[in-house]
ZAMARGU-4260 file (C-alpha; in steps of 0.2 Angstrom, whole numbers, plus 5000, padded with zeros to 4 digits):
<rodrens>
0) 4932/5243/5201 | 4938/5236/5185 | 4928/5220/5192 | 4914/5227/5194 | 4914/5237/5176
5) 4917/5221/5167 | 4904/5213/5178 | 4891/5227/5172 | 4896/5225/5154 | 4893/5205/5155
10) 4877/5211/5163 | 4875/5224/5149 | 4879/5210/5137 | 4864/5197/5142 | 4852/5207/5142
15) 4856/5216/5126 | 4855/5196/5119 | 4838/5193/5130 | 4829/5206/5122 | 4838/5202/5103
20) 4831/5187/5106 | 4814/5188/5112 | 4799/5181/5105 | 4790/5191/5090 | 4770/5193/5088
25) 4763/5179/5072 | 4747/5193/5075 | 4740/5199/5057 | 4728/5212/5052 | 4718/5208/5034
30) 4704/5217/5026 | 4694/5210/5012 | 4685/5219/5000 | 4672/5217/4988 | 4663/5223/4975
35) 4648/5217/4968 | 4640/5224/4950 | 4637/5210/4940 | 4630/5193/4940 | 4636/5175/4931
40) 4626/5164/4920 | 4618/5156/4933 | 4610/5175/4940 | 4622/5174/4954 | 4629/5189/4962
45) 4647/5192/4954 | 4659/5200/4965 | 4678/5208/4961 | 4688/5206/4978 | 4702/5213/4985
50) 4713/5207/4999 | 4724/5218/5007 | 4735/5211/5024 | 4749/5216/5038 | 4758/5209/5048
55) 4760/5217/5069 | 4775/5209/5076 | 4777/5222/5094 | 4796/5227/5089 | 4797/5245/5086
60) 4807/5244/5071 | 4800/5231/5062 | 4780/5237/5061 | 4791/5255/5053 | 4796/5244/5042
65) 4780/5236/5038 | 4771/5251/5038 | 4782/5259/5026 | 4780/5243/5017 | 4764/5249/5016
70) 4766/5264/5007 | 4768/5277/5024 | 4750/5272/5031 | 4743/5255/5036 | 4727/5249/5025
75) 4712/5252/5035 | 4694/5243/5026 | 4688/5261/5021 | 4703/5261/5012 | 4704/5243/5003
80) 4684/5245/4999 | 4693/5261/4994 | 4706/5257/4982 | 4697/5242/4974 | 4681/5253/4968
85) 4695/5264/4959 | 4707/5251/4952 | 4708/5252/4935 | 4709/5232/4931 | 4692/5232/4938
90) 4684/5245/4930 | 4692/5236/4914 | 4685/5219/4918 | 4667/5228/4920 | 4666/5236/4905
95) 4674/5220/4897 | 4659/5211/4905 | 4649/5221/4893 | 4659/5212/4880 | 4656/5197/4886
100) 4637/5195/4887 | 4635/5202/4869 | 4648/5188/4863 | 4636/5176/4873 | 4651/5173/4886
105) 4651/5171/4905 | 4655/5189/4912 | 4669/5188/4925 | 4677/5194/4941 | 4694/5200/4947
110) 4703/5195/4963 | 4719/5204/4970 | 4728/5200/4985 | 4741/5209/4991 | 4746/5202/5010
115) 4762/5208/5020 | 4768/5192/5033 | 4778/5188/5046 | 4785/5171/5039 | 4798/5168/5054
120) 4811/5175/5066 | 4829/5169/5073 | 4835/5177/5087 | 4844/5190/5078 | 4833/5192/5061
125) 4815/5193/5054 | 4807/5185/5039 | 4796/5192/5028 | 4783/5187/5015 | 4776/5200/5003
130) 4762/5189/4990 | 4757/5202/4977 | 4745/5190/4965 | 4731/5195/4953 | 4719/5185/4945
135) 4711/5196/4929 | 4700/5184/4919 | 4715/5176/4911 | 4720/5154/4909 | 4724/5158/4926
140) 4730/5171/4941 | 4747/5175/4942 | 4758/5185/4957 | 4775/5184/4964 | 4780/5179/4982
145) 4795/5191/4990 | 4805/5186/5005 | 4814/5199/5017 | 4827/5194/5029 | 4827/5210/5040
150) 4839/5213/5056 | 4831/5216/5072 | 4835/5227/5084 | 4839/5241/5074 | 4832/5260/5067
155) 4827/5257/5046 | 4833/5239/5044 | 4838/5234/5026 | 4835/5217/5019 | 4849/5206/5020
160) 4856/5199/5001 | 4863/5185/4997 | 4880/5193/4994 | 4879/5197/5014 | 4878/5178/5018
165) 4889/5171/5010 | 4908/5167/5011 | 4919/5175/4999 | 4920/5168/4980 | 4906/5154/4986
170) 4890/5159/4976 | 4896/5146/4960 | 4894/5132/4970 | 4876/5137/4982 | 4871/5139/4964
175) 4876/5121/4961 | 4868/5114/4975 | 4851/5123/4971 | 4853/5116/4955 | 4853/5098/4961
180) 4839/5103/4972 | 4829/5109/4960 | 4832/5092/4948 | 4827/5082/4963 | 4809/5094/4964
185) 4806/5091/4946 | 4808/5070/4949 | 4795/5072/4963 | 4784/5085/4955 | 4783/5078/4937
190) 4787/5058/4939 | 4803/5061/4929 | 4820/5053/4928 | 4836/5061/4935 | 4841/5062/4915
195) 4825/5072/4910 | 4823/5083/4924 | 4843/5089/4919 | 4837/5092/4899 | 4823/5101/4906
200) 4832/5114/4916 | 4843/5116/4901 | 4827/5116/4889 | 4819/5132/4900 | 4835/5140/4906
205) 4848/5138/4895 | 4863/5141/4904 | 4855/5156/4916 | 4851/5146/4929 | 4857/5155/4946
210) 4856/5158/4964 | 4840/5167/4968 | 4840/5182/4980 | 4823/5177/4989 | 4829/5167/5003
215) 4825/5164/5020 | 4830/5154/5034 | 4825/5135/5039 | 4826/5124/5054 | 4836/5114/5044
220) 4847/5124/5034 | 4841/5138/5020 | 4826/5139/5009 | 4827/5147/4991 | 4809/5151/4982
225) 4810/5155/4964 | 4794/5163/4958 | 4781/5154/4945 | 4789/5154/4927 | 4807/5161/4933
230) 4814/5143/4931 | 4800/5132/4924 | 4782/5132/4919 | 4767/5138/4927 | 4761/5121/4930
235) 4776/5117/4942 | 4771/5132/4953 | 4783/5142/4964 | 4799/5129/4967 | 4805/5129/4987
240) 4820/5125/4988 | 4829/5120/5005 | 4847/5116/5008 | 4853/5108/5019 | 4864/5115/5034
245) 4877/5101/5033 | 4879/5105/5013 | 4882/5123/5015 | 4896/5124/5028 | 4910/5134/5017
250) 4899/5142/5007 | 4888/5152/5019 | 4893/5162/5033 | 4896/5151/5051 | 4884/5165/5060
255) 4869/5164/5047 | 4869/5146/5049 | 4868/5145/5067 | 4852/5159/5065 | 4845/5146/5056
260) 4845/5133/5071 | 4832/5146/5081 | 4822/5148/5067 | 4802/5149/5075 | 4788/5149/5060
265) 4770/5150/5062 | 4761/5134/5064 | 4755/5135/5049 | 4772/5136/5040 | 4779/5123/5048
270) 4780/5104/5040 | 4772/5090/5044
</rodrens>
């Protein structure tokens, strides 16, 4: 009887692990709205634009979480179009265009993006990325890209924070590793030498450089994403710094590093 009970328990665990590790869908719904109420200096139609998107993972709990992020109701083409027309920034842009014409300046159109995507998953976790970006006729557009790691297979999953994945008293060591990766990023992106890169970090950040909570799994370790202006000038983009698994030993919990080995991404995220 005991043998049968143990066998049944073992079989249950196998099925549970299999269900947890089931592939997720990378399907997505995207809606693009336009409001064309003006013309540019060449007489061409000028349209304000708004793009909204969300993923369909095939996992009930994750899809429920997605719905909550969308305000409790998934967007439709009609709701996105309506939101664009009502948007106060769009109305303000159109109002300012009247003044631009009076000043003999070119009219302008706004552009906004609010998309949520499944960026990858492991046997036990899913990674979502939310892009919140807008251009309102300034020198350039600006926005943030927020990463969220959620436990799979549970109701109302909560974001996995940095403190949840670190071994005790290891945040300082992680910060050092990320900072060193940023030095390398600066050398490669600005064609600087190492000394200049380190000086730039101090000039821009002072003593406030810290590990970001914006992280995700990577097949080779963990990736940390900083926003525009967060640790450097806009021209540097959004630094995406990957720390290899071997460097994270003794810093990040072993079970988290094990998950990273099985990380799966859609093709558009894969590096060459």
